[in-house]
Every structure is written in C-alpha cells, then in structure tokens.
MISEKE-659721 format. One record per residue: residue in three letters; x, y, z of N, C-alpha, C in turn; residue number from 1; chain. Coordinates in Angstrom, 1 decimal, padded with zeros to 4 digits. Layout:
# MISEKE-659721
- ALA  X  Y  Z  X  Y  Z  X  Y  Z  NUM  A .
...
END
This chain:
# MISEKE-659721
- MET  -008.7  -019.1  -004.9  -008.2  -017.8  -004.5  -010.1  -016.9  -004.4  1  A .
- PRO  -009.6  -015.9  -002.9  -010.6  -015.5  -002.6  -011.4  -015.0  -003.5  2  A .
- LYS  -013.1  -014.8  -003.4  -013.9  -013.2  -003.7  -012.8  -013.1  -004.1  3  A .
- HIS  -012.9  -011.9  -004.0  -012.7  -009.6  -003.5  -010.6  -010.0  -003.8  4  A .
- HIS  -009.9  -010.8  -004.3  -008.3  -011.2  -003.4  -007.8  -010.4  -004.6  5  A .
- GLU  -008.0  -010.4  -005.2  -008.0  -009.5  -006.6  -007.3  -008.1  -006.2  6  A .
- GLY  -008.3  -007.4  -005.3  -009.5  -006.0  -005.7  -008.8  -005.5  -004.4  7  A .
- GLU  -008.5  -006.2  -003.3  -008.1  -005.7  -002.2  -006.5  -006.8  -002.1  8  A .
- ALA  -005.3  -007.4  -003.6  -004.4  -006.8  -003.3  -003.9  -005.5  -003.9  9  A .
- ARG  -004.8  -005.1  -005.5  -004.4  -003.0  -005.1  -004.8  -002.9  -004.7  10  A .
- ILE  -005.2  -002.4  -003.9  -005.4  -001.2  -002.3  -005.3  -001.7  -001.3  11  A .
- ILE  -004.7  -003.2  -000.8  -002.9  -002.8  000.1  -001.8  -002.4  -001.1  12  A .
- ALA  -001.6  -002.3  -002.2  -000.3  -001.6  -003.3  -000.9  -000.6  -002.5  13  A .
- GLN  -001.2  000.4  -003.3  -001.1  001.6  -002.8  -002.4  002.4  -001.4  14  A .
- ALA  -001.2  001.7  -000.8  -002.4  001.4  001.2  -001.5  002.8  001.3  15  A .
- GLY  000.4  002.8  001.2  001.1  003.5  001.0  001.3  005.1  000.7  16  A .
- GLN  000.8  004.9  -000.8  000.8  006.6  -001.4  000.8  007.2  000.0  17  A .
- PRO  000.7  008.6  -000.3  001.1  010.1  000.0  -000.8  010.4  000.6  18  A .
- GLY  -001.0  010.8  001.7  -002.5  010.9  001.5  -003.1  009.8  001.6  19  A .
- ALA  -002.9  008.8  001.7  -003.8  007.4  001.4  -004.5  007.1  002.7  20  A .
- VAL  -005.3  007.2  003.1  -006.2  006.0  004.2  -006.9  004.8  004.1  21  A .
- THR  -006.3  003.8  004.4  -007.0  002.2  004.0  -007.6  002.0  005.6  22  A .
- ILE  -008.6  001.3  005.3  -009.2  001.1  006.3  -009.4  -000.6  006.4  23  A .
- ALA  -009.3  -001.5  007.6  -009.2  -002.6  007.3  -009.5  -003.5  008.9  24  A .
- THR  -010.2  -004.8  008.2  -011.4  -004.7  009.4  -010.2  -006.4  010.2  25  A .
- ASN  -010.3  -006.5  011.1  -010.1  -007.5  011.6  -010.0  -009.4  010.5  26  A .
- MET  -011.0  -009.0  009.9  -010.9  -010.1  008.7  -010.1  -009.9  007.7  27  A .
- ALA  -009.2  -008.7  007.1  -008.3  -008.8  006.7  -007.3  -009.9  007.8  28  A .
- GLY  -006.7  -010.1  006.2  -005.2  -011.3  007.1  -004.4  -011.2  007.2  29  A .
- ARG  -003.6  -011.4  008.5  -002.3  -010.9  008.8  -001.2  -011.0  007.9  30  A .
- GLY  000.4  -011.0  008.5  001.1  -010.6  007.5  001.0  -009.2  006.2  31  A .
- THR  000.3  -008.2  006.9  000.5  -007.9  005.2  001.1  -006.9  005.6  32  A .
- ASP  002.3  -006.6  003.8  002.8  -006.1  003.6  002.0  -004.6  003.3  33  A .
- ILE  003.0  -003.3  003.9  001.8  -001.6  003.3  003.6  -000.5  003.0  34  A .
- VAL  004.3  -000.9  001.3  004.7  -000.7  001.5  005.1  001.1  001.2  35  A .
- LEU  005.5  001.7  001.5  005.7  003.3  002.1  006.3  003.6  000.8  36  A .
- GLY  004.7  004.8  -000.1  004.7  005.2  -001.1  004.0  004.4  -002.8  37  A .
- GLY  004.0  003.5  -001.5  003.3  002.5  -002.9  004.0  001.4  -002.8  38  A .
- ASN  003.3  000.4  -003.7  003.9  -000.8  -004.6  004.4  -000.7  -005.8  39  A .
- LEU  005.8  -000.4  -006.0  005.9  -000.5  -007.5  005.3  -001.6  -008.0  40  A .
- ASP  006.1  -002.6  -008.1  006.1  -004.0  -008.2  004.6  -004.3  -008.7  41  A .
- MET  003.9  -003.1  -007.9  001.7  -003.7  -008.5  001.4  -002.4  -009.7  42  A .
- GLU  002.1  -001.5  -009.4  002.6  -000.5  -010.0  003.2  -000.6  -011.7  43  A .
- LEU  004.0  -001.9  -011.9  004.4  -001.9  -013.4  004.1  -002.8  -014.0  44  A .
- LYS  003.0  -003.5  -012.9  002.3  -005.2  -013.8  001.4  -004.2  -014.2  45  A .
- GLY  000.8  -003.1  -014.2  -000.2  -002.5  -014.7  000.6  -001.8  -016.2  46  A .
- LEU  001.4  -001.1  -016.3  001.9  -000.6  -017.5  001.6  -001.2  -018.7  47  A .
- VAL  001.1  -000.1  -019.1  001.1  -000.6  -020.1  002.0  000.5  -021.8  48  A .
- THR  002.0  001.3  -020.1  002.5  002.4  -021.8  003.1  002.7  -020.6  49  A .
- HIS  005.0  003.2  -021.7  006.2  004.3  -021.0  005.3  005.5  -020.7  50  A .
- LEU  005.8  005.6  -019.5  005.7  007.2  -019.2  006.6  008.3  -020.5  51  A .
- ARG  005.5  009.8  -020.7  007.0  010.3  -021.4  006.3  011.8  -020.6  52  A .
- GLY  007.3  012.4  -020.9  006.7  014.5  -021.0  007.5  014.3  -020.5  53  A .
- ASN  007.6  014.5  -018.3  008.8  014.6  -017.5  010.3  014.7  -017.9  54  A .
- GLY  009.6  012.8  -018.5  011.2  011.8  -018.3  011.1  010.7  -017.3  55  A .
- ARG  010.9  011.3  -016.1  011.1  010.8  -014.9  010.9  008.9  -015.6  56  A .
- THR  011.6  008.3  -014.8  011.3  007.3  -014.2  010.4  007.2  -013.4  57  A .
- LEU  009.5  005.5  -013.9  009.1  005.3  -012.9  009.3  004.9  -011.4  58  A .
- TRP  011.1  005.1  -010.9  011.4  004.0  -010.4  011.2  005.9  -009.1  59  A .
- GLU  012.1  007.4  -009.9  012.3  008.3  -009.2  010.5  008.9  -008.8  60  A .
- ASN  010.0  008.8  -009.7  008.3  008.7  -008.7  008.1  008.1  -007.7  61  A .
- TRP  007.9  006.4  -008.6  007.3  006.1  -007.2  008.6  006.4  -005.9  62  A .
- GLU  010.2  007.1  -005.5  011.4  006.7  -004.7  010.4  008.7  -004.0  63  A .
- GLU  010.0  009.1  -004.4  009.6  010.7  -004.5  008.1  010.6  -003.5  64  A .
- ARG  007.5  009.8  -003.9  006.1  009.6  -003.2  006.9  008.4  -001.8  65  A .
- HIS  007.6  007.4  -001.6  008.3  006.6  -000.7  008.5  008.3  000.2  66  A .
- ASN  009.5  009.6  -000.5  009.8  009.7  000.7  009.3  010.7  001.4  67  A .
- MET  008.0  011.4  001.1  007.2  012.1  000.9  006.6  011.2  002.1  68  A .
- VAL  006.4  010.2  002.1  005.1  009.4  003.1  006.3  009.2  004.6  69  A .
- VAL  008.2  009.0  004.3  008.5  009.0  005.7  009.2  009.8  006.1  70  A .
- ALA  008.8  011.4  005.2  009.1  012.4  006.1  007.6  012.9  006.5  71  A .
- GLY  006.7  012.6  006.2  005.0  012.5  006.2  005.4  011.5  008.1  72  A .
- GLY  006.3  011.0  008.6  006.1  010.6  009.8  005.3  008.9  009.4  73  A .
- GLY  005.5  008.2  008.5  005.7  007.4  007.7  004.0  006.6  007.9  74  A .
- LEU  003.5  005.7  008.5  002.7  005.3  008.3  001.8  004.7  009.7  75  A .
- HIS  001.5  005.3  009.9  000.2  005.5  011.3  -001.2  004.5  011.6  76  A .
- VAL  -000.8  003.6  012.5  -001.9  002.9  012.4  -003.5  003.4  014.0  77  A .
- LEU  -004.2  002.9  013.2  -005.0  002.8  015.0  -005.8  001.7  014.3  78  A .
- GLY  -005.7  001.4  016.0  -006.3  -000.2  016.0  -007.4  000.0  017.5  79  A .
- GLY  -008.8  -000.5  017.7  -009.3  -000.7  019.0  -007.9  -002.3  019.3  80  A .
- ARG  -008.5  -002.8  020.1  -007.9  -003.8  020.8  -009.2  -005.0  019.7  81  A .
- ALA  -008.4  -006.3  020.4  -009.1  -007.2  019.8  -008.8  -008.6  019.6  82  A .
- LYS  -009.5  -009.2  021.0  -009.1  -010.0  022.0  -008.3  -011.7  021.0  83  A .
- ARG  -009.4  -011.8  020.3  -009.4  -012.8  018.7  -007.6  -012.5  018.5  84  A .
- VAL  -007.7  -011.0  018.6  -005.7  -011.4  017.8  -005.3  -011.6  018.8  85  A .
- GLU  -005.8  -010.5  019.8  -004.2  -010.8  021.6  -004.0  -012.7  022.1  86  A .
- THR  -005.1  -013.4  021.7  -005.1  -014.5  022.2  -004.4  -015.4  020.9  87  A .
- GLY  -004.7  -015.0  019.5  -004.2  -015.5  018.3  -005.5  -016.9  018.4  88  A .
- GLY  -006.2  -016.5  018.9  -007.5  -016.8  018.3  -008.2  -017.1  017.3  89  A .
END
C-alpha cells in the first residue's frame, strides 16, 4: 500500500463537497471517482456516534450537499496539457 494511500483516499472522498477545492498532480492515479456532495461510504466508515439534534439522517445531509454541488454546476476540472497523459505513456 502506498505511503499516503489512506490520507489521499480521505481527501478524494471529500473532494466533491460544496465549496471544496482539490488540487491533484499528474502523479495521482487515473480513474479516480469524485462523488458530488462527498463520499457517503467514507463518511459512514468514520462514524462513531449517531447524529442527533435536528433529526436528519446522514443520507439527507449527503443528499442536500450533493444537490447543492449539482445546482452549482457540478465538478469543474481545470488542467493543462500533459504529453504523458495524451500519449498514454
């Protein structure tokens, strides 16, 4: 397992949060899924206690964030040209 694999997984899991800015280099692996609204599975894995107070479920909280990101135009990717990526090398 790569040295920073767990930390990178947490960063990618939350990359789709409203207002999030995630910067990646060409050293990152290809085929990474960024879930709009954040990755609910990753959130659930880190859950120790149940949410209380407003009575909202984790699903409702995630769904609201997801819809907010979609309404804001979704995920915007900015990138420069990379010969290695273009040639598959």
